[in-house]
Residue, then its C-alpha position, 0 to 999 in steps of 0.5 A: x811721081x810714083x816709081x815702084x820697082x819689080x818685086x821679088x826679083x821678077x820682071x815687072x808686067x806691063x799693062x795699058x796706061x789707061x788701065x793702070x790709072x783706072x786701077x789706082x781708082x782715079x777714074x774709069x778706063x774711058x775717062x783715063x783715055x780722055x785725060x791722056x788725049x787732053x795732055x793731062x798724063x805724063x810717063x817718066x816726065x814726058x806728057x803722052x797723047x795716046x793711050x796706046x802705051x804700055x807701062x810697068x811698075x818701073x814707070x813713073x806716072x803722073x796725072x796733072x803733075x801729081x804722082x799716081x796714088x799707090x794702088x789700094x785694096x780692091x773694095x766694093x760698096x752697095x749703094x741705094x740710089x734715091x731718085x733725083x740724083x745723077x750718076x756722075x762726079x760733076x754736073x755742069x748744070x749744078x744738079x745733085x749727084x750721088x757723089x755729093x750725097x755720099x757720107x764723108x770718110x769714103x775712098x774715091x769711088x767709081x760707079x759700075x755703070x749708071x742709073x738714070x736720074x729718076x731710076x732708084x735702087x742698087x748701084x755698085x761703087x768701087x775704088x777699082x776702075x778696072x773692076x768697074x769696067x769688067x763688071x759693066x761688060x756684057x761678056x761678064x754676064x751678070x743679071x741686073x734685076x728691076x722692079x717696074x711700075x708702068x702705066x698700061x696693060x700687057x700679057x705674060x705671053x707678050x713678056x715671054x716673047x722677050x726671051x728671044x730678044x727684041x729690036x726697037x728703033x734699030x737697036x738690038x736688045x738681047x734676051x730679057x726675062x720679064x714677069x707680070x707680077x700684078x695689075x693695080x688700077x691702070x698700072x702693072x708691076x713687073x720684074x724685069x731682068x737683063x744682062x746687057x744694060x744698054x741705055x734706057x733699055x727697060x723704058x725703051x723695050x716696055x715703051x715698044x709694048x705700049x707701057x709707060x714706065x713710072x717707077x724703076x727700081x734696081x733690086x739686084x746686080x749679079x750676086x749683090x742685092x738691094x735687100x733692106x738697104x734704105x734710100x741713101x744708105x751705103x754698105x761695104x762688101x767684106x773682102x772675103x765675101x767679095x772674093x767669093x761673089x766675084x769668082x776667080x774668072x772675074x777677079x782675073x779679068x779685072x786684076x783685082x787686088x785683095x792683098x794691098x793695104x786698105x788705104x788711108x780712108x776707111x768706111x764701116x762694113x755696116x750701112x751708113x745712113x744719111x742724115x735726117x732732113x726736115x724732121x725736128x725732134x718732137x717736144x715731149x709733153x710734161x706729165x702733170x704732177x700728182x697734185x695737178x691731176x684732176 
């Protein structure tokens, strides 16, 4: 079990047990609370049943009988999620997930929020569950921008009205920035920007306007952009850039740690491309010898 004493003679600060587990990168804070309720977590040799427990660096924490890993440096990755992958670590139905599609050599990662099965584009992944939770909070206020193709017709004036927010089927959605980019046949292309990220928000709001979404691509999340990252590619944000982009307020809220060791597993900062599938190399045609030519 992990047992780390206070450093530099200072008393160890306390935090909720679920937060400590999330910081170690095992799961999100919500998942940690579920693990505690299931009796999978022990503190100082005693199985606990409630997440209402504060721990310090002097406490010995174990999950499923294994010591909580030493916390590694906070890291963030940009991933271009393709369509057809679930944003989950495991699917009871055996459907493919983003985590089974990621290249080897990465630390255990947690997604910052989720993208639906057929939604594609930018997904943030981190080894720090507390950072993931902080970036998901509406209070953090990060704008999530999408490119949308939808069947139907809509005017810019209708989209402008979304800036005041809208209630659909009893669910209140906050201010939305929406722009009509172009009409293409029976479809329209829109830019859609939100800050809350409620479940199926884009599809529900546009459905209320009579539009049926046929393609949804997230192109940015806060200061991070999809840019030219190809489907299936992943790239790590360098530590210096990450600190600058998060800002002191978010770093403090998440308790991000940029001084800890990188950890046993490392990944390159350059994009990692998925292996090519189903495209055998073409056989090069032999040029005829000079005396064979006619």
